[in-house]
C-alpha positions, -999 to 999 in steps of 0.1 A, spaced: -776 616 701 -775 636 734 -748 632 760 -773 615 784 -784 592 757 -747 584 749 -740 576 786 -771 555 788 -761 535 757 -726 530 771 -740 518 804 -762 493 786 -734 481 765 -712 478 795 -739 457 813 -743 435 782 -706 430 780 -704 420 817 -733 396 813 -718 382 781 -684 377 797 -700 361 828 -719 338 806 -688 329 786 -669 323 818 -696 299 831 -697 282 797 -659 279 798 -660 262 832 -687 239 819 -666 230 790 -635 225 809 -653 204 835 -669 183 806 -639 161 804 -646 148 838 -683 152 843 -695 153 806 -723 178 809 -743 160 780 -738 126 796 -733 92 779 -760 80 755 -778 51 771 -775 27 741 -738 35 739 -734 28 776 -752 -5 772 -731 -14 741 -699 -9 760 -710 -29 790 -720 -58 767 -686 -56 750 -669 -57 784 -689 -89 793 -675 -107 763 -641 -109 778 -624 -120 810 -594 -105 827 -562 -125 825 -528 -115 837 -511 -133 808 -532 -115 781 -509 -84 778 -472 -81 775 -468 -45 786 -454 -45 822 -476 -14 829 -508 -31 817 -539 -30 839 -577 -38 835 -591 -6 824 -626 -20 821 -628 -24 859 -639 12 860 -668 5 837 -697 6 862 -733 7 851 -743 34 876 -716 59 864 -714 80 832 -696 60 805 -678 92 794 -659 91 827 -648 55 823 -611 46 818 -602 45 782 -634 62 769 -636 97 754 -668 113 743 -675 143 721 -679 174 742 -709 186 722 -729 155 713 -718 131 741 -712 103 716 -683 79 723 -656 88 698 -626 71 713 -619 37 730 -585 30 742 -583 -5 757 -546 -11 749 -528 -35 774 -560 -41 794 -555 -78 801 -585 -87 780 -589 -124 770 -615 -137 748 -626 -140 711 -636 -112 688 -674 -115 683 -685 -110 647 -717 -94 660 -702 -75 689 -721 -44 703 -689 -26 696 -699 -21 660 -730 -1 670 -707 28 682 -708 44 647 -693 77 659 -661 61 669 -630 79 655 -603 60 675 -602 23 685 -571 8 702 -574 -28 713 -537 -35 711 -518 -59 733 -547 -81 744 -553 -118 738 -581 -125 712 -574 -162 712 -566 -164 675 -601 -152 665 -606 -133 633 -610 -96 628 -648 -92 623 -660 -79 589 -683 -55 607 -652 -35 616 -659 -18 583 -691 -4 598 -672 21 619 -670 45 590 -659 75 611 -626 57 623 -595 77 619 -572 55 640 -574 17 643 -548 -3 663 -552 -41 666 -515 -48 670 -504 -78 691 -473 -88 710 -456 -122 711 -474 -150 692 -502 -135 671 -536 -136 689 -556 -125 658 -556 -149 629 -572 -155 596 -579 -132 568 -581 -94 572 -616 -87 560 -620 -67 529 -644 -44 547 -613 -28 564 -607 -11 531 -641 7 535 -626 29 562 -620 59 540 -613 83 569 -584 62 583 -552 82 592 -534 53 609 -538 16 607 -517 -9 628 -522 -46 625 -486 -55 635 -474 -84 655 -445 -74 677 -421 -102 685 -400 -104 716 -366 -114 703 -360 -137 733 -390 -159 721 -387 -157 684 -408 -189 676 -424 -193 641 -457 -175 639 -481 -202 628 -515 -184 631 -506 -152 613 -530 -127 599 -533 -127 561 -540 -97 539 -551 -103 503 -534 -82 477 -568 -71 464 -578 -59 500 -545 -40 503 -551 -24 469 -586 -13 479 -573 0 512 -548 22 494 -573 33 469 -600 43 494 -579 56 524 -560 82 506 -553 103 538 -533 75 555 -503 88 575 -493 56 592 -497 20 579 -481 -8 599 -485 -44 589 -455 -62 604 -458 -100 602 -491 -99 583 -488 -124 555 -494 -106 522 -474 -129 498 -475 -106 468 -456 -77 452 -461 -42 466 -488 -22 449 -473 8 431 -504 28 441 -487 31 476 -469 61 459 -502 79 457 -504 82 495 -487 115 497 -495 121 534 -476 89 545 -453 94 574 -447 59 587 -448 27 565 -439 -6 580 -443 -40 562 -416 -60 581 -418 -98 574 -449 -98 552 -435 -123 526 -434 -96 499 -415 -102 467 -407 -85 434 -395 -50 427 -397 -23 454 -417 7 440 -390 34 438 -418 60 439 -420 55 476 -387 74 479 -405 105 465 -431 106 493 -421 140 510 -434 133 545 -418 100 553 -402 97 586 -401 59 589 -397 32 563 -395 -5 574 -395 -34 549 -372 -56 567 -372 -95 565 -391 -99 532 -362 -117 517 -374 -117 481 -382 -80 479 -357 -65 454 -346 -33 438 -319 -6 440 -318 25 462 -322 55 438 -304 89 443 -339 102 450 -337 88 485 -318 120 493 -352 139 490 -365 122 522 -351 150 545 -375 139 574 -365 103 573 -355 91 608 -357 53 602 -347 32 571 -350 -6 577 -345 -27 545 -325 -56 561 -328 -92 550 -340 -86 514 -326 -89 480 -318 -52 474 -287 -47 452 -266 -20 435 -245 7 452 -255 28 481 -262 62 467 -242 92 480 -274 111 485 -281 88 515 -254 107 535 -274 139 532 -302 126 553 -293 146 584 -323 134 605 -316 97 600 -313 80 633 -316 42 624 -302 27 591 -304 -11 585 -293 -25 552 -279 -58 565 -284 -92 546 -288 -78 511 -267 -77 480 -255 -40 481 -220 -37 466 -192 -13 460 -166 3 482 -175 27 509 -155 47 534 -169 41 570 -162 77 577 -191 86 553 -216 73 579 -201 96 606 -215 126 587 -251 115 598 -251 135 629 -282 119 644 -273 83 636 -277 59 667 -280 26 648 -262 15 617 -265 -21 602 -246 -30 570 -238 -67 578 -236 -95 551 -236 -76 518 -211 -75 490 -197 -43 504 -161 -35 510 -158 -10 539 -126 8 547 -115 35 570 -99 65 554 -63 74 566 -71 106 583 -80 116 618 -117 116 625 -131 147 642 -142 133 676 -164 163 683 -187 156 653 -192 119 658 -229 107 657 -244 92 689 -240 57 676 -253 30 700 -255 0 677 -230 -7 649 -234 -39 628 -206 -44 603 -205 -82 601 -192 -95 568 -182 -62 553 -147 -71 541 -131 -49 567 -93 -56 566 -63 -46 588 -65 -35 622 -97 -24 641 -104 13 632 -92 34 662 -121 60 659 -143 33 674 -128 41 708 -144 76 706 -179 62 703 -185 64 740 -223 58 736 -217 24 718 -238 -4 733 -237 -30 705 -207 -37 682 -206 -65 656 -174 -68 637 -177 -105 630 -168 -123 597 -143 -98 585 -105 -99 578 -95 -79 609 -60 -86 622 -37 -81 650 -45 -82 687 -79 -71 702 -74 -34 710 -74 -27 747 -97 3 741 -126 -21 737 -125 -28 774 -130 10 781 -163 11 763 -182 8 795 -216 10 778 -211 -21 756 -238 -48 760 -229 -67 728 -194 -73 714 -189 -98 686 -154 -102 670 -158 -138 660 -147 -151 625 -117 -127 620 -79 -135 622 -74 -117 655 -48 -132 678 -33 -129 712 -45 -136 747 -79 -127 762 -79 -127 800 -110 -130 821 -102 -99 842 -100 -78 811 -136 -87 802 -147 -80 838 -144 -43 830 -174 -45 807 -199 -48 834 -229 -42 811 -220 -70 787 -248 -94 777 -234 -110 746 -197 -118 738 -184 -133 706 -147 -142 703 -145 -175 684 -144 -188 649 -113 -182 628 -95 -161 654 -63 -174 670 -71 -164 705 -62 -180 738 -89 -175 764 -74 -175 799 -95 -177 831 -65 -171 853 -57 -188 886 -80 -166 906 -109 -167 883 -133 -172 913 -124 -137 924 -131 -120 892 -165 -102 889 -173 -113 853 -205 -96 840 -231 -120 856 -259 -109 831 -241 -125 801 -267 -142 780 -248 -150 748 -212 -165 750 -193 -174 718 -159 -188 726 -153 -212 696 -117 -217 685 -103 -202 718 -80 -231 726 -102 -242 755 -92 -277 769 -120 -277 795 -154 -261 801 -150 -225 813 -157 -226 851 -170 -190 852 -199 -200 830 -213 -219 860 -221 -186 877 -239 -169 847 -274 -172 858 -290 -156 827 -270 -175 801 -292 -184 771 -267 -191 742 -234 -209 746 -210 -216 717 -178 -236 723 -171 -252 689 -136 -260 676 -119 -265 709 -105 -296 726 -131 -300 753 -136 -336 764 -164 -336 789 -194 -316 798 -198 -308 835 -231 -321 852 -239 -286 864 -247 -275 828 -279 -296 829 -291 -272 856 -289 -242 832 -326 -242 824 -324 -208 807 -303 -222 778 -317 -218 744 -286 -225 723 -259 -251 731 -233 -256 704 -202 -277 712 -193 -291 677 -159 -301 663 -145 -308 697 -132 -340 715 -164 -348 736 -163 -384 747 -188 -407 765 -226 -408 763 -250 -380 760 -264 -376 795 -303 -381 796 -301 -350 820 -298 -329 788 -335 -331 786 -337 -308 817 -330 -280 793 -365 -275 781 -359 -240 767 -334 -252 741 -339 -239 706 -305 -252 691 -286 -282 702 -254 -289 681 -230 -316 694 -218 -327 659 -183 -339 650 -172 -353 684 -165 -387 697 -199 -394 715 -210 -430 719 -240 -448 731 -276 -442 722 -294 -409 716 -315 -402 747 -351 -410 739 -364 -379 755 -349 -357 727 -381 -362 707 -404 -350 734 -385 -328 760 -389 -294 743 -416 -277 722 -391 -249 715 -363 -270 698 -357 -260 663 -322 -274 655 -311 -309 665 -275 -318 651 -258 -349 663 -239 -357 631 -205 -373 628 -203 -391 662 -203 -428 670 -239 -431 682 -257 -464 679 -293 -477 682 -326 -462 671 -332 -425 669 -359 -411 692 -393 -427 683 -416 -401 697 -420 -365 684 -447 -347 701 -474 -328 681 -468 -291 680 -430 -293 681 -409 -267 665 -382 -288 649 -368 -273 616 -334 -290 613 -325 -327 621 -291 -340 613 -282 -376 625 -258 -383 597 -224 -402 599 -232 -424 630 -240 -461 635 -277 -457 639 -301 -484 627 -337 -495 626 -365 -476 609 -373 -439 607 -400 -432 633 -434 -425 617 -439 -399 644 -417 -375 624 -449 -365 606 -456 -345 638 -427 -322 629 -448 -298 609 -420 -272 607 -393 -296 595 -373 -282 566 -341 -302 567 -337 -340 574 -303 -357 571 -296 -394 581 -269 -402 556 -241 -427 563 -258 -449 589 -275 -484 589 -312 -476 586 -331 -505 571 -365 -493 560 -388 -487 529 -391 -454 513 -406 -430 538 -433 -415 515 -451 -403 545 -426 -375 548 -443 -360 519 -471 -347 541 -447 -322 558 -456 -288 544 -422 -272 548 -397 -300 541 -371 -288 516 -341 -311 520 -340 -349 525 -307 -369 526 -311 -408 530 -280 -419 512 -256 -447 522 -281 -468 542 -302 -498 536 -334 -483 524 -351 -507 499 -381 -516 479 -402 -493 457 -402 -455 456 -438 -446 457 -457 -414 463 -494 -417 472 -517 -387 463 -518 -370 496 -480 -372 502 -467 -347 476 -436 -331 491 -449 -296 484 -417 -277 492 -390 -304 483 -357 -290 467 -331 -316 474 -336 -354 477 -307 -378 479 -315 -415 479 -282 -427 466 -263 -458 477 -293 -478 490 -312 -508 477 -342 -492 461 -355 -515 433 -383 -499 413 -393 -487 380 -392 -449 378 -427 -437 367 -442 -404 358 -462 -405 391 -429 -408 410 -414 -377 391 -446 -357 400 -437 -362 437 -411 -337 430 -432 -312 411 -420 -285 436 -388 -285 415 -409 -271 386 -399 -234 386 -423 -209 370 -400 -179 377 -365 -173 389 -378 -158 422 -386 -193 434 -349 -203 430 -337 -174 450 -355 -184 482 -338 -176 515 -345 -201 542 -349 -185 577 -333 -214 595 -299 -206 579 -302 -168 582 -320 -162 614 -300 -141 638 -321 -153 667 -315 -190 660 -278 -184 660 -272 -215 637 -238 -208 621 -245 -212 583 -209 -225 579 -219 -257 596 -247 -265 572 -232 -287 545 -242 -313 520 -225 -334 493 -235 -347 459 -215 -373 440 -207 -371 403 -187 -398 384 -176 -411 417 -163 -377 429 -180 -364 460 -186 -326 458 -190 -310 492 -211 -278 494 -201 -261 526 -223 -233 539 -260 -228 539 -257 -203 510 -257 -232 486 -292 -242 497 -306 -209 484 -305 -220 448 -298 -257 449 -324 -280 433 -311 -316 431 -321 -353 427 -296 -381 434 -309 -416 428 -274 -431 420 -262 -465 431 -295 -483 435 -314 -509 413 -338 -487 396 -348 -499 361 -370 -492 330 -369 -461 308 -363 -426 321 -398 -409 320 -401 -380 297 -417 -360 325 -382 -357 341 -377 -328 317 -405 -308 333 -384 -304 365 -369 -273 351 -355 -260 384 -329 -289 386 -293 -280 392 -280 -314 398 -294 -347 385 -276 -380 391 -292 -413 379 -259 -431 376 -251 -467 386 -286 -481 381 -303 -503 356 -320 -477 333 -326 -487 297 -339 -470 265 -329 -436 253 -322 -403 270 -354 -382 269 -352 -352 246 -372 -333 272 -339 -329 291 -333 -300 268 -357 -280 290 -335 -284 320 -320 -249 316 -307 -246 352 -287 -279 350 -251 -277 360 -245 -315 368 -258 -344 348 -246 -380 355 -263 -408 336 -233 -432 336 -232 -469 343 -266 -477 331 -280 -496 300 -290 -466 279 -289 -467 242 -296 -446 211 -285 -411 202 -277 -383 227 -305 -357 220 -295 -324 204 
């Protein structure tokens, strides 16, 4: 090529490059602007589909919990490009809608099974979380969105989606994340009645088809099965959350081999069991491990202390055992929350100086019921970031260390149920200006002193929970009058005689416990001003007069009503409103009379009913058998009479303990009556090891030590103190009545029975050989009857 030709070629090439680069620059501008103007524009049918979807909802300020929520669909105007609408993202090349984010958009309405939403087949992301879908079901057509990679239908507060999760969800084979959680505000922890349900077969199919899942969150979705072992095949999993799903059985240890896990939450399944394998040390990316309130057992493996990225560790309310040095947990450099409460652990602090410079940034430390003994570990004073400290239910001794009052970030301090002693003065606590929860009572030998100038002390005004049981209080603490945010007040085991009238204006109160004190006089009807009450316990006092009639109707939130061991007279409240939340009712050991109100059938959440040691005169309340959750019924030492009968639709589906002793029942015990108690037939041991939320709930704050019951045997009354006995107790006590005839052979089918007392009746005939099937029986009393024949082998 000549020099001129070469120059000409270079000139052409340069011109081409300039044109190309100019074109490229123009295209870049177009692409960069496409996020706002969308060069290709929204497809008309997708535009119409979105507008139609918008029209199916109204905007409601109460539909979203997020404080930053706003109505995103307000920008959805027909005359504008849908790709520019708030919450909408389109593909830059095709213009198809690929993402809809309407989270916290104040939407109220029902999910339409034939919604135009399901025509948007190019969708890859759909987020409808934190809206109110009015308890409607997830439409089966959700499975039509086959390109979905991210689906978020999570809700806050009381579940607003209900019914069965459609099996079509499992057809979404491209899913990377699925969130169907219900997130509960701990201040309003009411029972979730309308929960989503997920069949085991649907879960299995989902795991089988959506093999690329990275995040799977199903908190508060009722699954009621064991965990599929195929979960261990999801090797891309990073976050796995199945909190409170009613899971049971063995936990698949293969999950601890999934290499990418950063978050693992299986808390509050109660009957989920297993041991932590040493392989947990392989999860080097793990930041959150939440296994609290289950039935895990065995020792905590040493490999756990190699997880350097661990930030939150919750193993509370399990059966972990063995001895552990608290200092081991201080090796977890990133740890900010540690919960080990209520296990079979014995924790101790090693006798050496802890290096303050390497302490983790712990903010929450839960060590309740960990057999800690001796003085409070001094290294706690160096946890300057600590905001929540629970050392309750241990064997800690000595005076409360003064360094507690220098931990300025403390919001929760619980030292109750130890053997601490000494004086606590109001002005000491005033140094903790961030405090919202304080527990000092129960077992300690403390003297709480307000001081002469208590009105001048700036006590933390934002206190919500105050536990001052066993603090030698002779009158109601005056400073509580000024606590505007008080929600939970415990003053048990003091010598308080009167309740000041200003307490009835504390409308924020959710828990009021003044048991085992010296309260006198009548219960003021003004108590029914406290319409937010969840727990009311005035048991073991000297209260007289009648129970205020409004206690059956005043609060839809009340779960625990305990007025036992007083001197109350008259009828119990006759009206219980539909939709009430009552789970626990104890009117025992009073002077009450009349009949049990039939409106108790409106207490659909009721689990425990105790009216022992009164003067009730009524027939057998068979209608209680329609209550779906009723587990414990005590009617003993009254004047109940007549036949014990059980019509077909009143079957006591969950009954575990029934005590009808010391009454006037006169009837023949038939096989039909025995089948009233068929819930005592146990098909596997798991059914015996149930944990009842009402006795374990940290939000209800019912002290399980106050839950007690007694069963008599050969005239000796055995007291079972503490709710833990209710976990395995299955009992029938029909003693001291006028029941006659032969003992039905079907009694032997109730193989879950632990206590059976048929003494002091008029039974005749022989002892059924079927009693040999009662393999869990610990107490059997057939004395003082007219039985004959041989005792069966």
